[in-house]
C-alpha positions as CSV (number, residue, x, y, z in Angstrom):
1,X,-9.8,-7.6,-14.1
2,X,-9.6,-3.5,-15.1
3,X,-5.9,-2.7,-16.6
4,X,-5.4,0.3,-14.6
5,X,-3.3,1.8,-11.5
6,X,0.6,1.3,-10.6
7,X,2.5,-0.9,-8.6
8,X,6.1,-1.0,-7.7
9,X,8.8,-2.6,-8.9
10,X,12.4,-2.7,-6.7
11,X,15.4,-2.2,-8.1
12,X,16.7,-5.4,-5.9
13,X,13.9,-7.8,-6.8
14,X,15.1,-7.2,-10.5
15,X,18.2,-7.2,-10.3
16,X,19.1,-9.8,-6.3
17,X,16.6,-11.3,-6.0
18,X,16.7,-14.9,-6.7
19,X,13.4,-14.8,-9.1
20,X,15.6,-12.3,-11.0
21,X,17.7,-16.0,-12.0
22,X,14.2,-17.3,-13.8
23,X,12.8,-14.8,-16.1
24,X,9.2,-16.6,-16.5
25,X,9.6,-16.7,-12.7
26,X,10.3,-13.2,-12.2
27,X,7.6,-12.3,-15.0
28,X,4.9,-14.5,-13.4
29,X,5.4,-13.0,-10.0
30,X,5.4,-9.4,-11.5
31,X,1.7,-10.9,-12.8
32,X,0.7,-12.1,-9.2
33,X,1.7,-8.4,-8.2
34,X,-0.3,-6.5,-10.3
35,X,-3.3,-9.3,-10.2
36,X,-4.1,-9.1,-6.7
37,X,-6.2,-6.8,-4.7
38,X,-4.6,-3.0,-4.2
39,X,-7.7,-2.5,-1.8
40,X,-9.9,-4.8,0.7
41,X,-12.6,-6.0,-1.7
42,X,-16.0,-7.8,-1.2
43,X,-16.2,-11.1,-3.0
44,X,-18.5,-14.1,-3.2
45,X,-16.0,-15.8,-1.0
46,X,-16.1,-13.4,1.6
47,X,-13.7,-10.3,2.1
48,X,-10.5,-10.5,-0.3
49,X,-8.0,-8.2,1.6
50,X,-5.5,-6.0,0.3
51,X,-2.3,-8.2,-1.2
52,X,-5.1,-11.6,-1.4
53,X,-6.7,-12.9,-4.2
54,X,-9.4,-15.7,-4.9
55,X,-8.4,-17.5,-7.9
56,X,-8.5,-20.9,-9.1
57,X,-4.9,-23.1,-10.3
58,X,-6.8,-23.0,-13.8
59,X,-7.3,-19.3,-13.9
60,X,-3.8,-18.3,-12.6
61,X,-2.7,-20.8,-15.5
62,X,-4.6,-18.5,-17.8
63,X,-3.0,-15.6,-16.4
64,X,0.6,-16.5,-16.4
65,X,0.4,-18.3,-19.7
66,X,1.4,-22.1,-17.8
67,X,-0.2,-24.8,-17.2
68,X,-1.6,-25.6,-14.3
69,X,1.5,-28.3,-12.9
70,X,3.8,-25.6,-13.5
71,X,1.7,-23.0,-11.3
72,X,0.9,-25.6,-8.7
73,X,5.3,-25.8,-8.5
74,X,5.8,-22.1,-8.5
75,X,3.8,-21.6,-5.9
76,X,4.7,-24.5,-3.9
77,X,8.2,-22.8,-4.6
78,X,6.9,-19.4,-3.3
79,X,5.5,-20.6,-0.2
80,X,9.0,-22.1,0.7
81,X,10.2,-18.9,0.2
82,X,7.5,-17.4,3.0
83,X,6.5,-14.9,-0.4
84,X,3.0,-16.4,-0.1
85,X,0.4,-18.2,1.6
86,X,-2.2,-20.2,0.2
87,X,-5.5,-21.7,1.5
88,X,-7.7,-23.8,-0.3
89,X,-11.1,-22.2,-0.4
90,X,-14.8,-23.9,-2.2
91,X,-13.4,-24.3,-5.9
92,X,-10.8,-21.2,-5.7
93,X,-7.5,-20.8,-4.2
94,X,-7.1,-17.7,-1.2
95,X,-3.7,-16.4,-2.5
96,X,-2.0,-13.8,0.0
97,X,1.2,-11.9,-0.9
98,X,3.5,-12.4,2.5
99,X,4.7,-8.7,3.2
100,X,2.2,-7.0,0.2
101,X,3.4,-3.8,1.3
102,X,6.4,-3.8,0.2
103,X,6.3,-4.3,-2.9
104,X,3.6,-1.4,-3.0
105,X,3.4,2.5,-3.0
106,X,3.2,3.6,0.7
107,X,-0.6,4.9,1.2
108,X,-1.6,8.0,3.6
109,X,-4.5,6.1,6.0
110,X,-7.2,7.8,4.3
111,X,-6.2,5.1,1.3
112,X,-4.1,8.0,-1.1
113,X,-0.7,6.6,-2.5
114,X,2.0,9.2,-1.4
115,X,3.7,10.5,-4.1
116,X,7.4,10.1,-3.7
117,X,8.4,11.6,-7.7
118,X,10.8,14.6,-7.2
119,X,10.2,17.8,-9.0
120,X,13.3,19.3,-11.1
């Protein structure tokens, strides 16, 4: 995975969201946002859309530095809170972040991000 690019973190996620009550969960959620596709991508499993990922629970455990059981429990919690959708695929998990664009920079129709920085 390329370690380039940027993604948005809202202040409400850090201070007002239920994830902010547990630092492990908050960091895991940020890692999930950073790991899923930021644009549609062709994979061996098919088209993987923006905000989605094809990774096994073992791969997620490695990314999150957790054991597989903790990943499974966390994903179940996220599903109950309607933050992710999870579908089984051949030897992998198709993970989709619900409302992915609310966690990301807005995009023009040509795919470029809208830069909202203000010059002083």
